[in-house]
N, C-alpha and C positions, 0 to 999 in steps of 0.2 A: 578375557575381555576382548570384544570385537575390535578389529582394527579401525583406524580413523575413516577409511573409505567405506567399510561395512556400516559404521554408525551413520554416515551421511546417506548411504543407500537406504537404510531402514527408515530414517527420518523422511526421505523423499517418498518412499512407498507408503508410509503411514499418512502423510499429508495429501498425497495425490490420488490414491486408489479410490477413495470415496467420490471425489469429483469426476474421475474417469468413468466410474460405473454409471453415475447419473447423466453424464454427457451422452452416453449411448441409449439412454431412456427417453431422450427428447424426440418427439414424433415429427415436428416440423423440420423438413429437410433443409430449408433455407437457414433457419436458426442453427441447426446442427453443423452445417457446412461453414457458416460464418465463424462459429466458435472453434471448429477444427482448424480452419485456416489461421485464426489468431493464435491457436496453440502452437502451430508450426513456426510462426514468427517468434513466439516466446521461446521456443526451444533454440532457435537461432540466437535470441537474446542471451540465453544461458551460455552458449558457446562464446559469444562476443564478450560477455562479462569476464569469463575465464581468461580470454586472450588479453583483454585490456587492463585487467587488474595489475599484473606484474609491471606493465608499462607505467601506470599511474604511481605504483609503489616506488619504482626507481626514481621518478621525477620528484616526488614529495620528499624522499629520503635525501636526494641530492640538494634540495632546497632547505634542508634542516627541519622539515615538518615531520617530526618523529617523536617518539616517547619510549619509555621503558615499562615493561609489564611489572607492576607493583606486586601482583600475586605470585611472581616468581623471584621476589627479592631475596638475595642471599645465594642465588644459584647463578651459574654462567648465563642461563637464558634471561635472567633478570637484568643483566648488564648489557644485553644486546639491543641497540636502537631498532625500533620497529616503526615502519612508515605509518603515518596517520592520514586521515582524509581519504581513505580507500573507497569511501562511499561515492566519490566522484564517478567511478567507473560504472557501478550499477545504475546510478541516477542518469548518467548520459545515455546508456543503452536503453533504459526504460523510456526516456523521452523519445528516443529514436523509434522504438517499437510503437509508441502511441501515434507518432506522425505517420508511420507505415500503415497502421490501422485506419487512420483517417483517409489516407490515399486509397487504400484497398476498398473502403466502403463507398467510394464514389462509383464503383462498378457493381453490377448485379453479380451476386456470388455464384449463381449457377453458371452464368456465361464465363466467369473467371475460372471456375473449375474446369469447364469444357475447354477453355483456351489453353490452360496449363497441360491438361491431359492429352491434347491434340498436338503437343509440341510447339506451343506458342504460335499456332496458326488460327486464322479466323479473325473475327471482329468482336471486341468487347462491347457489351451493352451497359450504358450508364444507369445508375440507380438513382431514382428520385428520392433523395434524402430530405426529410423535413429540416427546416432551419434550426430547430431545437437541438438536433444532433451536432451540427457544426458549432453552435453556441456552447454546448456541453464540452466538446473536445477542446475548444480554445480556452474555455474557463479552466478546465483541468490542467492544460499546459501552462497557463499563466500562474495559477496558484502553486503548482508543484515546482515550476521553474523558479519562482520567487523564493521558496523555502530551500531549494538546493543552493541558491546564491547566499541566502542568510546562513545556512549551515557551514558553508565553506568560509564565509567571512568570520564566523564565530571561531572556527578552527584556527584561523590565522590571527585574528585581532582580539580574541577572547572578549566577546561582547558581554556586558553586565546582564544579570538575570532579569532585572526590571525592564530592560529594553527588549530582551528576547521574549518576554511574555506579551509585549504589546505588538511587536512586528507581525506575528501571525494574524492579527486582526486585519491588517491590510491585505494579506495574502488571501483571506477568506472573502473579500469583497467580490471578486469575480464569481465565486460560488453563489453568493446571494443574488447577483444579477442573473445568473444562468438558471437558477433553481425554478422549475416549473411545476413542482409537485404541490400537494396539499399542505396546509399549515394547521391541521387538526390531528387529534389522537383519539384512538378508541379507548374508552375507559373500561377497565376490567369490571365484571359484574359485582364482585365483593365491594369494590370502592363505590360503585353506583349506589348500592344499598346503604353503605356506611355513611357516605358523605352527601347523598342526595344529588349526585351528578348525573347528567344525561349520558347516554351510551356513546355519544361522539362529542368531543369538546373542541371547539374551534379556538386556537390560540393566537392566530394572526401574527403580530410583530413579536410576540413572546417566543414563537417557534423559530423565527429568524434569529432572535438573540441566542436561542439554544444552539442553533447551527454554528454561530460564531464561536460560542464557548466550546462546542464540541471540537471545532478545528484547532483552537488553542490547546485544548486538553490532549488531542491526539498527537500534535506536533511535539509535545513535551513528554508524553507517556512512554514512548520508546526510550527516551533519554534517561528516564528515572530508573528503569530496570536495566542497568548497564554496569560495566566494569569487570565482567567475566567473559573469557574467550567464547565467542559464538552466541552470546546472549541476545544482543541487539538484532543481529541478522536472523537468529533462530526464532525469536518470538515474532518477528515480522513475517517470516515464512509460514509459521503456524497460523497467524491471524489471516494472512492472505488465502491460505488453503481453506480456512473456516468460512471466509466470505465467499470464496469460489463454490464451496459445497452448498452454502445457503442459496446462492443464486441459481445453481444448476438444479437443485431440488425444486425450486420454484418454477423454473423454466420447463422442467420435465412434467410438471403437474398441469392442472387446468388453467392456472394463471398464465402459462406459456402461450395460450391462444388469445389472451386479452392484450391488445397492443399497449394500452396505458400502463399495464403492469410489466409486460414483457420488455419493453424498450429500456426501462430503467435498470432492470436486472441484467440485461444484455450489455449495457454500457459498463456496468460494474464488473462484469466478467472480463471485458476488454482491459480494465485496469488491474484486476486481481491476477490475471494470468502472467503478464510480464513482471509484476511485482514479486510473485512467487518464484519465477524463473531467475530473475536477477539476484534475488536474495539467496537462492540456493547456489548460484555461481559465486557469490561473495563468501558463503559459508565454506566453500572448498579451501579458501585461504584463511578464514577467520575462525574456523573450528579449532578446538584445542589440539595441539599447541599452536596458537595463532601466529601467522607471519605478517599480518597487517592489522591495523586498528581502523575501525569503520569511521570514527569521528562523528561530530555533530552533522556533518554533511549528509551522512546516511540516515541518522535518526530523525532529522527534520524532514528529509525527503520521504522516508517511509511513513512517518506519522501523518503528514499531509496527504499522501496518496491514500492511506486508509480512510481518512476523513472524507476526501473527495469521492471515493468509491461508495461510501455509505450514504453521503448526502445526495449525490446525483443518481445513485441507485435507488433512492427513496426508501431506505431502511435505516435511517439514522438512529432510531430508537433501539432497534435490534442490535445495532453495531456495538452498543455498550456491553452487551452480553459477551461479545468476543474479546472485550478488553477488561474483564473483571480482575485479572492479576495486575494490570496496570492501574486500575482504580484503587486497588488495595495498596499498591506500592506508593502511589502519590499520597493517599490518606496516611499511611504509616510514616512516610517522610515528613509530612506536615506536622503530625503529632509529635515526632521526635524533635523537630526544630522548636516547636512551642514549649515542650518540656525543657529543652536546653536553655531557652531564653529565660524561663521562669526560675531555673536553678541558678542562673547567673545573677539574679537580682538580690 
């Protein structure tokens, strides 16, 4: 059986080789350089997560925020206290990466590359960013930051489920305000013929309601498939790589030259890259045998980040295809609870 390090290396290669290939298929140099610069920041985020995690783990363990691995019950490892809320480290590094992206994109990427390659000499040229970019950045920071706070509060206070289902609704409000895409869907041809629907169906407020429900689903979906070493961070890494691949394939094609399509996918790349990097940094400690537990801090942060990347990237319908295991997990959990309630009557 491959060693722990070899398993993580194989996972990283499997997840990132496809996105890396399509990155180099992008023809527009400005888009290519922007993504490459963001990838370098994300690599630094991976290193920062690896450095910060032991610090957070020591602090949470000292404060008694810890638990025992029930899957190792009856063994010496099952009696060892393991620090919880380790998701604070990747969440903090992720938010820092996004703030760095926002600062970097104030400048023209070509002049920034020239400035760095010339030994930090010369003058940087400002980039004329549309207001929608700044709104998207700030909405993403507000929504994700709110869920990081909620996740840590849940780890410490054990918030009831009924409350946890409602609070993501408020975290989704900045997304609704920032969303500038369409509110219609293309109807597949078989459904057009069967139901007599038009080729394009405008949903209006129903689409906004769907986005809110999607945010609530995503924030809880990572938490549903949990309880096994590396499962939460592992599935987040895989979903982030899938979103990254989808965005880069789109940017490498004809849609990459259409600003209305390109900008949404480019913004989603800026969220997916640091999410994949920080999740991989967390997996270094959370892979079996785990030395930290991610806690609800990470699962809520990761779920909301996935929702933000899909909604502000304008592919919220496609996003559900990347979350099929999570959809199945929630459906199976709900069915089991209904069956349990009926058997108790």
